[in-house]
C-alpha positions in Angstrom: -20.2 -4.8 0.7 -21.3 -2.2 -1.8 -21.5 1.6 -1.3 -24.4 3.8 -2.3 -25.2 4.8 -5.9 -23.7 8.3 -5.2 -20.3 6.8 -5.4 -19.9 5.9 -9.1 -17.1 4.3 -11.0 -14.7 7.2 -11.7 -12.3 7.2 -14.7 -8.6 7.7 -13.8 -7.6 11.3 -14.3 -4.2 12.8 -14.5 -2.5 13.3 -11.1 -0.1 16.2 -10.8 3.4 15.1 -11.6 5.0 12.6 -13.9 4.1 9.0 -13.1 6.7 6.5 -11.9 4.1 3.7 -11.9 1.2 3.4 -14.3 -1.4 0.6 -14.1 -3.9 0.5 -17.0 -7.1 -1.6 -17.3 -5.6 -4.4 -15.2 -7.5 -7.7 -15.0 -6.3 -10.6 -12.8 -7.7 -14.1 -12.7 -7.2 -16.9 -10.2 -7.1 -20.5 -11.3 -7.8 -19.3 -14.8 -11.5 -18.6 -14.1 -12.0 -16.4 -11.1 -11.8 -12.7 -11.9 -10.4 -10.9 -8.8 -9.4 -7.6 -10.4 -11.1 -6.0 -13.3 -10.3 -2.8 -15.2 -8.1 -1.3 -12.5 -6.2 1.8 -13.5 -4.0 3.9 -11.2 -0.9 6.1 -11.2 1.8 6.9 -8.7 3.6 10.2 -9.5 7.3 10.7 -8.6 7.9 11.5 -4.9 4.2 11.1 -4.0 2.2 9.1 -1.5 -0.8 7.4 -3.2 -3.2 5.2 -1.2 -5.5 2.4 -2.3 -8.3 1.9 0.1 -10.8 -0.8 0.6 -12.1 -3.6 2.9 -11.0 -7.3 2.9 -11.7 -8.8 -0.5 -11.7 -5.6 -2.4 -8.8 -6.6 -4.6 -6.1 -4.4 -3.1 -3.6 -7.2 -2.3 -4.2 -8.8 -5.7 -3.3 -5.5 -7.3 -0.2 -5.3 -5.2 0.8 -8.9 -6.1 0.4 -8.1 -9.8 2.6 -5.0 -9.5 5.3 -6.8 -7.5 5.3 -10.0 -9.5 4.0 -12.4 -6.9 0.8 -13.6 -8.7 2.1 -17.0 -9.8 2.5 -18.0 -6.1 -1.3 -17.8 -5.8 -2.1 -19.5 -9.1 -3.1 -16.1 -10.5 -2.2 -14.3 -13.7 -2.7 -11.0 -15.5 -5.2 -11.6 -18.3 -5.5 -8.0 -19.6 -4.0 -4.6 -19.1 -0.5 -3.3 -18.5 1.9 -2.2 -15.8 4.6 0.3 -16.6 7.4 1.5 -14.3 9.2 4.6 -15.5 8.0 3.8 -19.0 9.1 0.1 -19.0 6.6 -2.7 -19.1 6.9 -4.9 -16.0 3.6 -6.8 -16.1 4.2 -10.6 -15.7 7.9 -10.3 -14.8 9.2 -12.4 -11.8 9.6 -10.6 -8.4 13.4 -10.5 -8.6 13.4 -8.6 -11.9 10.8 -6.2 -10.7 12.8 -5.5 -7.6 15.8 -4.6 -9.7 13.7 -1.8 -11.2 13.4 -0.3 -7.7 10.0 -1.6 -6.6 10.1 -2.9 -3.1 7.1 -4.5 -1.3 6.7 -4.4 2.5 4.1 -7.2 2.8 1.3 -7.4 5.3 1.8 -9.2 8.6 5.4 -7.8 9.0 7.6 -10.5 7.5 10.8 -10.4 9.6 13.3 -13.0 10.9 12.1 -13.5 14.5 15.1 -15.6 15.6 17.6 -12.9 14.5 18.4 -9.6 16.1 17.1 -6.3 14.8 20.7 -5.5 13.6 21.0 -8.9 11.7 17.5 -8.4 10.1 18.8 -5.2 8.7 22.1 -6.6 7.6 20.4 -9.4 5.7 18.3 -6.9 3.8 21.5 -4.9 3.0 23.3 -8.0 1.8 20.4 -8.9 -0.5 20.8 -5.4 -2.2 23.3 -5.9 -4.9 24.0 -2.1 -5.1 27.1 -0.9 -3.2 26.4 1.4 -0.3 27.7 2.5 3.0 26.1 0.0 5.4 26.7 1.8 8.7 25.6 5.1 7.4 22.4 3.7 6.0 21.6 1.8 9.2 22.2 4.9 11.4 20.0 6.9 9.1 17.2 4.4 9.6 17.7 4.3 13.3 17.2 8.1 13.2 13.8 7.6 11.7 12.9 4.7 13.9 14.6 5.4 17.3 12.7 2.5 18.9 14.7 0.1 16.7 18.0 1.8 17.6 17.3 1.0 21.3 16.7 -2.6 20.4 19.3 -3.2 17.8 20.7 -6.3 19.7 17.3 -7.7 20.7 15.7 -10.7 19.0 13.1 -9.5 16.5 10.6 -12.0 17.8 10.4 -9.9 21.0 9.4 -6.7 19.3 6.0 -5.2 19.6 3.7 -5.1 16.6 4.5 -1.5 15.8 8.3 -2.2 16.1 8.0 -5.2 13.8 6.3 -3.0 11.3 9.1 -0.4 11.6 11.7 -3.1 11.1 9.9 -4.5 8.0 9.8 -1.0 6.5 13.5 -0.4 7.4 14.4 -3.7 5.6 12.5 -2.5 2.5 14.4 0.8 2.5 17.8 -1.0 2.6 16.9 -2.5 -0.7 17.2 1.0 -2.2 13.6 1.4 -3.5 12.3 4.0 -5.9 8.8 2.9 -5.2 8.0 1.5 -1.7 4.7 -0.5 -1.6 3.4 -0.9 2.0 0.6 -3.4 2.3 -1.7 -2.9 5.3 0.5 -0.7 7.5 -2.2 -0.5 10.2 -3.1 -4.2 10.4 -3.5 -5.2 14.1 -2.1 -2.0 15.5 -3.5 0.5 18.0 -4.6 3.9 16.6 -1.8 5.8 18.3 0.8 3.5 16.7 -0.9 3.8 13.3 -0.7 7.6 13.6 2.9 7.5 14.5 3.8 5.2 11.6 1.9 7.3 9.1 3.9 10.3 10.2 7.1 8.3 9.7 6.0 7.3 6.2 5.7 11.0 5.4 9.2 11.5 6.8 10.6 8.7 4.7 9.2 10.1 1.5 11.0 13.4 2.0 14.3 12.0 3.5 14.7 9.2 1.0 13.1 10.9 -2.0 10.9 7.9 -2.8 7.4 7.3 -4.0 5.1 5.3 -1.8 2.0 3.2 -2.6 0.1 2.7 0.6 -2.5 -0.2 0.6 -4.9 0.4 3.5 -8.2 -0.4 5.2 -7.7 2.5 7.6 -9.0 5.2 5.3 -9.0 7.9 7.9 -5.3 7.6 8.7 -4.2 7.0 5.1 -5.8 10.1 3.5 -4.2 12.2 6.2 -0.8 11.7 4.6 -1.7 10.8 0.9 -1.5 13.1 -2.1 -4.1 11.1 -3.9 -6.4 8.1 -3.1 -8.3 5.3 -4.9 -11.2 3.3 -3.4 -11.6 -0.3 -4.5 -14.6 -2.5 -4.1 -15.3 -5.9 -5.8 -12.0 -5.8 -7.7 -12.6 -2.3 -9.3 -11.8 1.3 -8.6 -15.1 2.9 -7.7 -13.9 6.4 -6.7 -10.7 8.4 -6.7 -9.4 11.9 -5.9 -7.4 14.2 -3.7 -7.7 13.8 0.1 -10.0 16.8 0.2 -12.3 15.2 -2.5 -12.4 12.0 -0.6 -13.1 13.6 2.8 -15.9 15.8 1.3 -17.8 13.0 -0.4 -20.8 12.0 1.6 -20.6 8.3 0.8 -16.9 8.2 1.6 -17.6 9.9 4.9 -20.3 7.5 5.7 -18.8 4.2 4.7 -15.0 4.7 5.1 -14.5 7.6 7.5 -17.1 6.8 10.1 -18.7 10.2 10.0 -22.3 9.6 8.9 -24.6 12.3 9.9 -27.3 10.2 11.5 -25.4 8.5 14.3 -23.7 5.7 12.3 -20.1 5.2 13.1 -19.0 3.1 10.1 -20.2 1.6 6.9 -20.7 -1.7 8.6 -23.7 -0.2 10.5 -25.5 0.9 7.3 -28.6 -1.1 6.6 -28.6 -3.2 3.5 -31.5 -1.3 1.9 -29.2 1.8 1.8 -26.8 0.1 -0.5 -27.4 0.2 -4.2 -27.8 -2.9 -6.3 -26.4 -0.9 -9.2 -23.4 0.6 -7.6 -21.3 0.3 -10.7 -23.5 3.0 -12.1 
């Protein structure tokens, strides 16, 4: 899928606030030959919510794996570019080292331990965190943010709803004491009302825990409601970026990502092929 010529490749500009994460000119290849991400640059300022938007195959998850260190699992590697976290280079480091810097990934499809209770899922996440903390105080703080989990603390996680599983996965991530929480596809498979509720809780977590959040999403409409800044990826590149207002006001973003085309179209999937530019890289 390619968007119209009006949406040109946009160079990364400074976002207000000092950056906790800086990705510069990142190129990732699979099996040593397949280029999946090319020239990606983005920043996440301290205590901000930044979203990376795009459809399946846009390169979002590959970018996340590069930042969090999981590329080798997929026979992929960083060929060019750099990734810095608070000024320190982390590109190519293994996941456990990157996690020690304070980068925690909440992966898509809600990775939880289904045969354990909600309480035990949280306790495991706490035990894996090698930094001393008050376990009960942290758990109760999280139950305050996610009261649905508090009511099911002794229930097997396998019986949770999709939204509750996502809450549990996020809570597990928070128990690892992140400075940067990366949430991959928060909305995947969830009803719109649940997505709206979870997005509001993401905002709450940013303020209550004083963390930065990188939100990887296909649901552009929901993500830009809470984000301070957004990037749009297509074909492994950043093709547009800006504040929520800038994204909402751009005609092509409205048409292809927000489902608000002015001629009766409800999403970019309904746009006929002849409306898409063959020279969309500008």
